[in-house]
N, C-alpha and C positions, 0 to 999 in steps of 0.2 A: 508144802509151805513149812519151816521149822520153825519151833515156840520161839529162835533169836530174829526169823523175817515179823512174826506176830509183833513184836515185841518194837520194833523201828518203825511197822507201821505204825500202830498205836498211836508212840509216842510223837511223830509227826501230824497227827489231827489236829487242825486247829481250837484253842479254845472256844466256845461257845461264847455268842455276844451276850452280854447282860441285858437281861429284860427289862426295857428302858418306865421309866417311871410316868405313870395314867397322870392327866389334868387333874382329876379329884384327887391325887396322891400328895399334890404339889404342896412345899411349906409353906408357909406365911411369907418368908424371904424372898421365894421363887414370883409366888403371886405379885405382892406386892411390884416387881422387876418388869413381867410381863404388861400388868396393868399401865405403869410408867411409858412401854411401849405401844402400847395400845393410845393411849392418850396424844403422843409424841404425834403419832402417825397420823391420828386425826385433823391434829392442830398442821400439820404439814399439808394435807390437802386442804386446809378452810381456808388456810393464808395464801395458798395459791390457786384460791379461787377468784375471778375479776373483781375490782374495786366496787363494780356498781353493783357484782351478786350480793357483797359483803354486805353493802349500805342496803338491800332490799331486805335482807336476810335480819340485817338490826333493825329496821322499822317494823316488821312483822313481828321479832320480838317484844321490841316496844309494845305492839298493837295488843301483843298474849297479855302479858304485865297489867296493861291498863284493864282489861279484861279480867283480871283476874283478882284484881285492886276493888274492882266496884262488887263483882260478882261472891265473892268470898274462897275461890275456886284455892285450892295450893298451888301455888307455880306450876311445879314440878307434875301437877296429875295431868299430863295430856291422855287422854284417854277415847274412846268413840264421845259418848255423851258429852264431855265437856267441850271438844272440838263442835261438837252441833251446838251445844251451847252458845261456841263463840259462834259459829255463822250467823247465830238469831240477834246478837248482840251488834256486827259489824254491819248488819242492812237494815240496823237503825240509827248508824252513827253518818254524820256529816260528810260529803266530801272533801277534796281540796279546793273547791272552789264555794262560797256562798250559798245558799241556795241549790246548792246539787248534794247529791247520795250517791255511796261507796260505787263503783261497777261490778259488776257481779266477776269479773275478770281480777279485780284487784283482790275480792274477798277471796279468791278461789289463790290468789297466791299467795295471799295470809296464814292461808291453813297450809299448803307446802312450807311456807320458809319455816313455822311454828312446829313444824312433827321434823323439819332437818333440822333446826337449831335445838329441839329438846334432845337427840339423838347426838348430833357432833360437841354442840358445847357442852351439854350436860351430862352426857353419858348415860340418856336416860333408856330403859327398853322397852319399846314400845309394841305391841301384838302387829301383829301385820296386817293390812290392810285398814289400820287405824284411823284414816279419815274417808274413807269410804263413805260410812254414815252422814258425817258432813257433808260431803259432796253431792249425795243425796238430797239432802237438803238443802242444801243449797239450790237444784234444781228446780225443785218444789216453787223454792221463791221466784225466781225467775218464772216458772212458767204462770204462776199467781202477778207477776208484775207483768208479763206479756198481755193477757189476758183486759188488764188494766189499764192498757195503754202506758203505763208509767215509764221514763225516759230515766237513765241513771248513766252516772261517767259523762264523759265526752263524748263517746261514740267509738266509730273508727275515723281513724285520720283519714284527711283526703287525699287521693292519687292524686299527685304532680305529676302534668304528664308534659309530652314536646311541649306543646302550644304556650305552657306555662313557662317552659324552661325559655323558649325564645324570646320573650316579653321579661323574665328576668336577668336574661344576660343583656340585654339593650340598656335596662333602667339601673345594672350599675357604672355610679360614678366611676370614670374615669382615672383612679388613684390607687392607694395601695389599699384601702380597704373593699373599694371597688371589684378591682382585681382578685384579691382572695375571695370575697362571697362570691364571685363567679365561678371561680376553681373548685370553690368546696360545694355549693348546687352541682356544677355537671359534676363531679366527682362522686359525689353521695348517691347522685341519680344514677351513674354507669355501673355501681360496684353493689346495687343496692346493699348497700352499707345500712348499720343500723347505727344509732352515736357513738356508742364506748368506741366499736371498731375506729370510728376516722378518728377521734379520739384520742388513741393511741398510737396513729403511726407516724411515723418518722422520715422524713425525707429520703432516707432509702429504698425504704417499703413500696415508692414508685419507681420503677426500672425501666429504664424509656427502651427501647430495643426498636428499628424498620418498622414493625407493623403497628405500634401504640403501647401501654403502661401494660406492664404486670405489678399489679398493686397487690401485694401481701397485706393479708388483714390479719394480721398474727395473734394478735389477741380480740377474743372472743367468746362472749359467756357459753356460745352455742357450739361454732367448730369454727377452728381456723382454716382461711383457706387462702387462694391465690387467685384472682380473678383477673382476667384478660380484660383490656380494654381498648378496641382499636379508634383509630382514628373515625370519628365523626364525617360526613361528606358535607355539611355544613361546618364553615369555619366558625360562625360564630357561638354552637354552642358544640364546640368539638372539646372533651373532657381532657383529649392528649394536651392539644394546643392550649388549655386553660390552665393546663398545670404547670406547663412550661413557661410561658407568658408571669405566673405568678410567683414561680423560684426562682426567677431570673430579677422579675421586682422587687422580690423582698432580700436578695442575695443570699437561697438557702445555699450557702456552701457546707455546713455539715450536716453531714447524713447521719447524726444522731439525734441530729435535732425537731424539736417537733415540725410535723408538716405544716401543722394549722397553729401557728402562734398565733395568741392573744395581741392586740393592737392598742397602743394607750390611745386612752379615748380622747386625749386632746389631741397628741401630735400626731398620731394615727402613726408610729415609729413602730416598728417590730419587737415585743419583747419575749425575754428568755423563757419566759412558759406556756404549754400547749393550751389549746383551749379545754374546757370540763364538756364532756357528753350533753349537758345542760344548756353551753353556749352555742354546742354543733347547733340543733334545733332550735335555739333561740335566732341564728342568722337564716335558715332556711324561714322562720316566720317573717323576719323582716325583710327577707329579698322579695317575698312575695304581698305584701305592702310595698312597698317601693315603686313594686311594678305595678299597684294599681289593682290587681285580681283581688274581687270580692270573694273569697276563699282563707281561712285562716287553716298555712301549711305549719307542720309539723312537725319533728327532726324523723320520724316515720314516714312522711309523705311520699319520699322520693323513692323508697323502698317498694310501696306498695304502687306509686309509680310506676316505678320501670315492670315490675310484676307486669300491670295494666298496660303499658304499652307494648310489650312483647309479646303480650297473647295477639293485642290488634291488629299484630304484624303477622301472624301463624305459629308464631313460637310455640316448641313444645313444655308440658310443665317438668317434663327431666332437665331441660333445658333453663329453663328459670328457675327452676329449683337449684341448678349447680351455681350460677352467676349471684345469686342472692345467701346461699349458707341454708336454705329451707330442707326442709327432709323432701325427699322423693316427693312423697303421697303426701305432704304436709296438710292437714285439712284447711289450717291456714291461707295459705297458699292459691287450695282447691277456691274458697273462697270466693278472693278475690280477681279469680278468675271466671270463675262463674258469672261478675257482673258482665263480664265482657260475652264469656259463650251464651247467653240468656236471649240473644238477638241475632246471633249467629245459626243456634240449633235449636231453632224455636218448632213447635210444634204447627204454628200454623204457615209459616210461610210455605207460600204455595197452595194454598189453601184458599185464606179469602183476596 
């Protein structure tokens, strides 16, 4: 190879790429721009959370703020020690109803909401596992509560079972409110829904097929899902027939209208706005009372009732979990099913 060839070969070599600037070498303007992008990303994700989740976090942070004001803890001093003190303070606070105390599950949620709010709303850098000590303290308080037989909170929701559905359906009056309430209770049970999932539904979310309804629960704080709802063998408690009757009676022709609208308190006419999640629960409670059932049902009762009733028919936990949007091995769901299983899989069967 000649010197000329070497010269041509050398000149065709691409220039070396510039060395990238390392993060610790960023100037103030770059740091500010990156910080703005980080803040925007946090806000976009936070604003995209369901309204009920945002409202819950706001309540949790409000409780934390009150604790800080009373104890003299700086508002943004979210540490293992302050969270533990927060738990002990919450343990002494009254519950939602006069004469009651906060449930352990509510306190646990207050911890989560405070940590999330500190990180996302106030950009506080917290140590990993910052809430571990506080939750250990909560577990100790729960053990002490169990030893003393103390009752806290409302307890678990009573399951709304098939026999209850029969009574509720029969007791619904033959008017627009009764037709809506019947359809809402039956659909709530069939999809094992959460109150906010039903409240967010639009007419288009219930697609009628030859086999039943494909219910699109597209708004969920856990995970959206499409739930198949087949025709029931008993027309009086068939969710598909009940939904069809309600849709026709209310003249729900706009696919984007709320599936479960409010009704005028005096005239019982259909209003433009939909039921709020709390109002969905109120419908369930009133429906049980109207039927004369001596159990106070809540918005969670149909969800637990589907899990219980399905297990009584021998369905597997995975199948039930898929219908209601539980994690496949959910401890909460397993607890519901254990109530049924304790009689079917009992060490005394065949012994006595």
